[in-house]
C-alpha positions in Angstrom: -68.9 -101.3 -27.2 -65.6 -102.1 -26.3 -65.6 -100.2 -22.4 -63.0 -102.1 -21.4 -60.7 -100.6 -23.7 -61.9 -97.2 -22.5 -61.3 -97.6 -18.8 -65.2 -98.7 -18.5 -65.7 -94.4 -19.0 -69.8 -94.1 -20.4 -69.7 -92.2 -23.7 -70.7 -88.9 -22.3 -67.5 -89.2 -20.2 -65.5 -90.1 -23.7 -67.0 -87.1 -25.7 -66.9 -84.8 -23.3 -63.2 -83.5 -24.0 -64.2 -83.4 -28.0 -63.3 -80.5 -29.7 -66.4 -78.2 -31.1 -65.6 -75.9 -33.6 -66.8 -72.3 -32.8 -66.1 -72.2 -29.3 -63.7 -69.3 -27.6 -59.8 -70.2 -28.1 -59.7 -69.8 -24.8 -62.3 -73.2 -24.8 -60.1 -75.5 -22.0 -60.4 -78.7 -25.5 -58.0 -76.0 -27.1 -55.8 -76.6 -24.6 -52.3 -77.7 -26.8 -51.0 -79.7 -24.0 -54.2 -81.7 -23.9 -54.6 -82.4 -27.4 -50.7 -83.8 -27.4 -51.6 -86.2 -24.4 -54.9 -87.1 -26.0 -52.8 -88.1 -29.1 -50.3 -89.5 -27.2 -47.4 -87.5 -27.6 -46.3 -87.7 -24.5 -43.0 -85.9 -23.9 -44.6 -82.9 -26.5 -47.6 -82.5 -23.7 -45.2 -82.1 -21.3 -42.5 -79.4 -23.0 -45.9 -78.1 -23.8 -47.8 -77.8 -20.6 -44.6 -76.3 -18.8 -44.6 -73.3 -21.9 -48.1 -72.7 -21.1 -47.5 -72.8 -17.4 -44.8 -70.6 -17.5 -46.8 -68.1 -19.7 -49.5 -67.9 -17.2 -47.2 -67.3 -14.7 -45.5 -64.1 -16.6 -48.8 -62.9 -17.2 -50.2 -63.0 -13.2 -46.7 -61.2 -12.5 -47.2 -58.7 -14.9 -51.3 -57.7 -13.5 -49.3 -57.9 -10.4 -46.7 -55.6 -11.4 -48.7 -53.3 -13.4 -51.0 -52.8 -9.8 -48.3 -52.6 -7.4 -47.2 -49.3 -9.5 -50.5 -48.1 -10.2 -50.4 -48.4 -6.1 -47.5 -46.3 -6.3 -48.3 -43.2 -9.1 -51.9 -43.6 -7.2 -53.4 -43.5 -10.8 -56.7 -46.5 -11.4 -55.7 -49.6 -12.1 -58.6 -51.9 -13.4 -57.9 -55.8 -12.2 -58.5 -58.8 -14.0 -62.0 -60.0 -14.3 -63.2 -63.0 -16.1 -65.0 -62.1 -19.0 -68.4 -63.7 -19.0 -68.5 -64.5 -15.0 -68.4 -62.4 -11.8 -68.5 -62.8 -8.2 -71.7 -62.1 -6.3 -72.6 -63.6 -2.8 -75.2 -66.2 -2.6 -78.1 -65.0 -1.4 -78.5 -68.5 0.2 -75.3 -69.5 1.3 -74.0 -66.4 1.7 -70.4 -67.9 0.0 -69.1 -65.9 -2.7 -69.7 -67.6 -6.3 -69.2 -66.9 -9.9 -72.2 -66.2 -12.0 -72.6 -66.2 -15.7 -73.1 -62.4 -16.6 -73.6 -62.9 -20.0 -72.2 -62.8 -23.5 -70.4 -65.9 -24.0 -74.0 -67.2 -26.4 -73.7 -63.8 -28.3 -69.9 -64.2 -29.2 -70.2 -67.8 -30.1 -73.2 -67.1 -32.7 -71.5 -63.8 -34.0 -67.6 -66.4 -33.7 -66.7 -62.7 -32.5 -63.9 -63.9 -29.9 -62.4 -60.3 -30.2 -62.1 -59.7 -25.9 -61.0 -63.3 -25.6 -57.3 -63.5 -24.1 -54.3 -64.9 -25.8 -54.0 -68.0 -23.4 -52.4 -70.6 -25.0 
């Protein structure tokens, strides 16, 4: 109904980005810039997007500096690793792929997101 007003998106496409209670705080549906945009607050969304991008840049620079210091000092450095995925070689294609390693559904069931970084 009224698909012409929704760019002819299917109902599935229209609801894919709907917030869902109980998901990780790193779930992209919680992106504040996205929520602002979807509420028609374009100028605020653009400012927020710039803030998030700068936060990501600073985080990357901090990790790179820590790695460089560890290399100089000869101390071990544990690089960033995704919480719920790991890179593995696909046995068929021989290409690297991110494969789910577990933990998300258990965290969701317990509502324990203490391992999630503050990305927003």
